[in-house]
N, C-alpha and C positions, 0 to 999 in steps of 0.2 A: 504494500500500500504506500503510495507516494504521499507524504504528509509533511514535507518541509520545503522551504524555498529552494534550498540547495538541490534537493532531489528533483524538484520540478525543473529547475534550470538545466540539470544534467539530462533529463528526459527531452527537453526542448532541443538541446544540442544533438542528442542521439537521433532524433527523428527529422533533423533539418533536411536531410537529403532523401527522405522517403517521399515518393510522389503521391502516395495515397495512404489514408488512415481510416480505420473503422472506429466509429464513435457511438456511444450510447450513454444514457443517464438514468439515475434512479432518484426518486423523490419520496416524500413521506405523506402523500395526500390521503392515504388510508388511516393515518395515525395522528395527523396534526391539522388544525384549522388553518394555520398559516403555512401553507405548503412551501417547502424549500428544497433546493438542490442538495442531495445527500451523497451522491457518488457519480464519478465520471469513469466510464470504461473506455479504454483505448487499445486498439490492436494494430500492430504492423505485421508484415509477413513473418517476423521472427519472434515476437513477444506479445503478451496479453497482460495489460497493466490496469491497476485500479488507482484512482486519484481521489483524495479525500478533500472535498470542499468545506468540510466542517472544522478543519484543524486551524483555520485562520490564515491560510496562505492565499495570495492573490492569484487567481487563475486567468486573469486577463492576458498575461504573456502567452499562455498556452493557446487560447482561442485566437489571438492575433497570429501566432505562428502557423495555425492551421488554415488561415485564410487563403494562402496560395496553393493549397493542395486539393486533391480530390478527397472529399470526406464522405464515407459510406455510412448510411444509417439504415435502420429498418423502421419505417413509420416515423419519419422525422418531425412531423408537425408538433407533437407534444414536447419533444426534446428541444426544438428550436424555441418554442414559447418559454420553456423553463430557463434556458440559457440566456435568452434575450432580456429577461427581467433584470439581470445583474451584470451582463457583459456585452461588449460589442463583438459580434461574431458575423463576419461576412464570408460566406463560403459559396461563391458562384458556381464552383464545380462540385456540387453536392449530388450524390447518387443515392436515391431512396429505393431499396430493394422491394418495399411493399408496393410502391407505385409501379415499378417495373414489372412485378409479378402480375398485377392487375392487367396491365397493358399487354402482357404476353398471353393473357387468357387463362392463367392458372386459377384453379378453383379454391385451393387452400392457400391462404395468404399469410398465416402466422409464421413467425421465425422458426418455431419448433417443427412445423410441417415442412418448411424448406430444408432445414438441416437434415431431417430424416430422409427426404426425397433425394437430396444430392449426396449425402454422406452416409446414410444408413445408421445415423446416430440418434437415439431417443434422448432428448434433453429432459432433465427433471424440472417439474414445475413447483417443487416443494417450497421455494422461496418467493413465489410470485407475489404474495401479499405480505411479505416480510416488512418489518419496520427498519428502513434503511438509515434512519437517524441513530440507531443503536451503535455503540462502540464498546468493545471490538466486534467486528463482524465475525460470525461463525465461519468455519471452513466451508460449510455447505453453501452459505450465502456468497462467499467469495467465488466459489466454483460456478454457481449460478450466474453471477455477474460477469465473470470472464467469458462464459459461453455466449453471452449476448453479443459479443463482438468477434469471438474466435473464428467464426466461419464467414463473416460478412464480406471480406475482400474477395474470396473465391466465389461466393454466391453472386456478388455484384458483377464480377467479370463474366460469369456465365450468362446472367440475365442481360447484360449489355450486348453480348454477342447475339443473343436471341432477338433483342429489339432491332438490331441492324438487319438480321436475316429476314425478319418479318416486315421490314420497312416501317417500323414504328418509332424510330429514334426521335423524330421531331415531335411525335405525340408525347414522348416522355419529357422532353425538354420543356415544352409548353406547360404540361401538367406539373412538373417539378417547380417551375418558376411561379406558377399561380399558388401552389401550396406555400412556397417560401414567402410570397407577398402577404398571404393571409396570416402566416405565423408571426409576421412583424406587427400586425394590428393589435392594439391593446383592447382586450375584452373587459367590459364593465357589466356589473350585475345591476339590474333594475329591481330594487327591493319592493317597488310597487306591484311587481308581477311575480317576483321569485317565490312568494308564498303559494302561488297557484300550482301546487305539486300534483302528481298523478293521483287521481281520485277526487280532487277538489271540485271539479266541474259538476259532479253528481250531487254535491251537497246542497242543502237548502240555503237560502240567503243568510239566515241567522247562523247556521253552522259555518258558513264561509267566513263570517265575521269573527267567530270564535277561532277558527283555524288561523286566520291572519295574525291574531294576537299571539296564539300559541307558537306559531312559526317564528315570530319576532323574539319571543321569550327563548325558544330553543337556540336561535342564532346567537343571542347575547350570551347564553350559558356556554355555548361551544367556543365563542371567542375568548371568554374569560378563562376557560379551561384549556384552551389551545388543543382542542380535539375536533375531529370531524363532527358535523351536526348529528349524524346517525348514532354516534356514541352517547348522545344525550337522550334521544328518542327517535325512533324510526318514522318514516313518512306514513306507513300504514297505521301506526298507533296514533299519530297526530290526527289523521282523517277520521279514524274510528271514534276517538275521544271527542272531537269537535261535534260530530253528529249526535252522539249519545247525550252529550251535555246540552246541546241546543234543544233536544227533544225532552229534556227534563229527567233523563235516566242517570243513575249513578255510574261513575266511570272507574275503570281499573287502569292503572298505569304500570308500565314496566318498573323494575326496581330503580328507585331514586334514593339519593342520600337524604337524610333528614332535612338539611338546609334546602336542597333543591325541591323536595316535595312541598315544603312550606311555601317556597317561592312560586311553585307551579299552582298551588291551590289559590293563592292570592291573585295571580294573573288570570286564572280561569274564572274566578268570581267577577273580576273586572270586565273580562270579555263578555260574560253573560249579561252584564249591565249596560252594554253599548246600545244606544237607541237605534231604532230601525232606520232613521234618517242617515245614520253613519255606516250602515251595512254596505259591503262591497256591491257595486252595481254589476249586473250581469253583462258580460262582454257581448256586445252586439256585433254580429257579422252580417253585413249586407251582401246578399248574393246578387251581383250585378249580372245583367243579361249579357251573355257572350255573343258577339256578332257571328253570323253564319260563316263568314270568310275566315275568322279566327279558328272556329271549330274545324273547318276543312283543312286549314294549314296544320293544326295539331294532328289530325288524323293522317295527313300525308307525311309529316315528320315522323310520327310513330311507326308508320309502315316502313318508311325508308330505314329507320334505325333498326327495327326488328329484322329486316332482311339482311342488312349489313352485319348485324350481330350473328345471325345464323351462318352467313358466308365466312365470317372471320373467326367463328367459334369463340366468341367473347361475350361476356355478360352485357345485355342491352343497357343496363344502368351505367356501365363504364362509358359506353359510346355516347349516351345522352340521358342523364337523370331526368326523372319525370318533372320535377319542379323547373328545371332549366328548359325543358321542352315547352312547358306551358308558358314560361316567360318569353321564349322566342316566338311562339305562335302569336302572342299578344303584340310583341314589338320585334319584328324580324331583324332589326339593326342593332339590337342590344347585344352585350357580350356575355350573356348568361352561359352560353356555350363557348368553349375555346375554339379557336380557328380550325384545329384539326377535326373537332367534332362537327363544326359547321360544314366543313368540306364533305364529310360523309353524307350529310343531308342535302348536299347540292347547293349550299348557301355560300355567298361571298364572305370574305373576312368581315368581322364586326367593325362597326364604326367606332373610332376611339372615344374614350371618355363618355360612354353611355351608361346609364344606370343598369345594374346587373344583379342577378341572383347568382352568387358564387356557385361554380359547378366543377370544381377540381375533382380529381379522381377520389378524393376523400368522401365525396358524395355517392360513391358507388354502392353504398349500402342502401341508398334510397330505393324505394320500390320502382321497378320498371313497369310503367303503366301499360 
């Protein structure tokens, strides 16, 4: 584990002439409210290293040194967001093996599936939900972490060759660039809507009012405790308690400390006393009439996409996610679809600086309509 300025400087010197590096990160989002970067994994063709961001060393020289190299990730979006919170990291020659796998038409996209396919090695998932803020790391955790980058350079080389063979390299570059641009954007939470968790829409207006207050209480408790909100109380429990309380029934809660239970009971009583005039308003969604020509365009786009998907043996949602298809049917000049996706549908390149619904390959999980 690299945990000193001198060891980091030695590493940077050692990799200075390496043209490409495999990189991964680990955070503590499952164990902390204030998520932080806990581990950086780095592989070269000859070694597999762990770097400790929690020991107080400045990692900026490392990320600066990687800027001129090819950096190989698997599913880079989350890693880039995590790194970009604290460091300047510009990696124009980034290769994402997950994006490449999707564009090559692979069905199983997880790193473990790729490693098993290419190397016949079954990776352990035992540390998948481990607390990476703990020190020292166990031998099992260290092995798990090293395996996240151990095979990436070889997988990346194989997938890059496949992309060129299939004539999809430009698809990859545009998809990669859009993902990187999205990862640079700062996400902010709208607390006026964040309480509308799964199941909240089915609640009565009064129960929604109770849920909103209980959600705010849970968030405050989680912040103070520096634990994820579900450690205080799960979403299903919040929804259940809100409806039962609103209906006048006694409620049962998961185990709470004495202090937290007293706090919960006070907050619940206050929530039940909120007047109807302050209850959340039902979100109105107006269904606008869709012009016939827009419907026809959508049908034509969908047919063209599905035919291309069958011919190319690739998931239709990779070629054109449903939401992006609908946006393009409404405004054919928008850039909801990337230019390689537009070309498949027979459309010219998108006009610059038009409003768009993001449609990077990370939207591939969207339903293909």
